[in-house]
C-alpha positions in Angstrom: 83.0 100.7 101.3 86.1 98.9 100.1 88.2 100.5 102.8 85.8 99.6 105.5 85.6 95.8 104.0 89.3 95.7 104.1 89.9 97.2 107.6 87.0 95.3 109.2 88.1 91.9 107.7 91.7 92.6 108.9 90.3 93.5 112.4 88.5 90.2 112.5 91.7 88.2 111.6 94.1 90.0 114.0 91.6 89.6 116.9 90.8 86.0 116.4 94.1 84.4 115.1 97.8 84.3 116.0 100.4 85.0 113.3 100.7 82.0 111.1 97.6 80.4 112.3 95.4 79.0 109.6 91.6 78.0 109.5 90.5 75.9 106.5 87.3 77.1 104.9 87.7 74.7 102.0 90.4 72.2 103.0 93.6 72.6 100.8 91.8 75.2 98.6 90.8 78.3 100.6 92.0 79.1 104.1 92.3 82.1 106.4 95.7 82.3 107.3 97.2 85.4 109.3 100.4 86.8 107.8 102.2 89.9 108.7 103.4 91.1 105.3 106.4 93.6 105.4 106.7 93.5 101.6 104.5 94.6 98.7 101.4 92.9 97.2 101.3 89.2 97.7 104.4 89.3 100.0 106.9 90.5 97.4 110.1 92.5 98.3 110.0 91.9 102.1 111.0 94.6 104.7 110.5 97.6 102.6 108.0 99.3 104.8 109.3 103.0 104.5 109.8 102.5 100.8 106.3 101.1 100.5 104.8 103.9 102.6 106.3 106.5 100.3 105.3 104.7 97.1 101.8 104.2 98.4 101.5 107.9 99.5 102.6 109.1 96.0 100.2 106.6 94.3 97.2 107.9 96.5 98.0 111.4 95.8 98.4 111.0 92.1 95.2 108.7 91.7 93.2 111.0 93.9 94.4 113.9 91.8 93.2 112.1 88.7 89.7 111.4 90.1 89.3 115.0 91.4 90.3 116.5 88.0 88.0 114.1 86.2 85.1 115.1 88.5 85.9 118.8 88.1 86.0 118.4 84.3 82.6 116.8 84.4 83.7 113.7 82.5 84.0 111.1 85.6 81.1 109.2 84.4 82.1 109.1 80.7 84.9 106.5 81.5 83.3 104.2 84.0 85.8 101.4 83.7 88.8 103.5 83.9 87.4 105.4 86.9 86.2 102.5 88.7 89.4 101.1 88.3 91.1 104.1 89.7 88.7 104.0 92.8 89.4 100.4 93.5 93.2 100.9 93.3 93.2 104.1 95.6 90.9 102.3 98.1 93.2 99.2 98.2 96.3 101.4 98.5 94.7 103.3 101.4 93.8 100.1 103.1 97.3 98.8 103.0 98.8 102.1 103.8 96.7 102.4 106.9 98.3 99.0 108.1 101.8 100.0 107.3 101.5 103.3 109.1 99.5 101.8 112.2 101.4 98.4 112.5 104.6 98.5 110.3 103.2 95.7 108.2 100.0 94.8 106.2 97.8 92.1 107.4 97.3 89.4 104.7 94.9 86.5 105.3 93.3 85.1 102.1 95.1 81.9 101.5 94.3 80.0 98.3 97.4 77.7 98.7 98.8 78.1 95.1 99.3 81.9 95.5 100.9 84.1 98.1 98.5 85.0 100.9 96.8 88.4 100.3 93.9 90.5 101.5 90.8 92.5 100.2 92.9 95.6 99.5 95.2 93.5 97.3 92.2 92.1 95.4 90.7 95.4 94.6 94.1 96.8 93.5 94.3 93.8 91.2 90.7 94.2 89.9 91.2 97.9 89.5 94.2 97.3 87.3 92.3 95.0 85.2 89.6 97.4 84.7 92.0 100.1 83.6 93.7 97.7 81.1 90.2 96.8 79.8 89.2 100.4 79.5 92.5 101.2 77.4 91.9 98.1 75.4 88.3 99.0 74.5 89.4 102.7 73.8 92.3 101.5 71.5 89.7 99.2 69.7 87.3 102.1 69.2 90.2 104.1 67.8 91.3 101.3 65.4 87.7 101.0 64.1 87.6 104.7 63.0 
């Protein structure tokens, strides 16, 4: 579902806006702005397409392996925050990887004016990372309570 939302939203943007074009949803707060991002998340490290493809592939393979191992061991549902975080990250990584492979850049469009323009995949990668951090935090607190 995350991958579908990401790719569908990007298809809407690319078919309705020119590069650099911006439509205010809430003036000076939230805009839809079409940006071709050749860098990493939030536009960092421009023009690293090949490197980011390789890093994304490695991350997708690694995270997918973790998810499959957890399912095979039967403990996937015993760590819901951690595994949801992994699913969010891998889904976002696949979404941005699909753009890089197909277009040579990532389509970014969510523009909050105080942050670099980003997309749904970036959002889920960030949320997934936060869920994993929270999961580790709760686990370490449980260990400390023993």
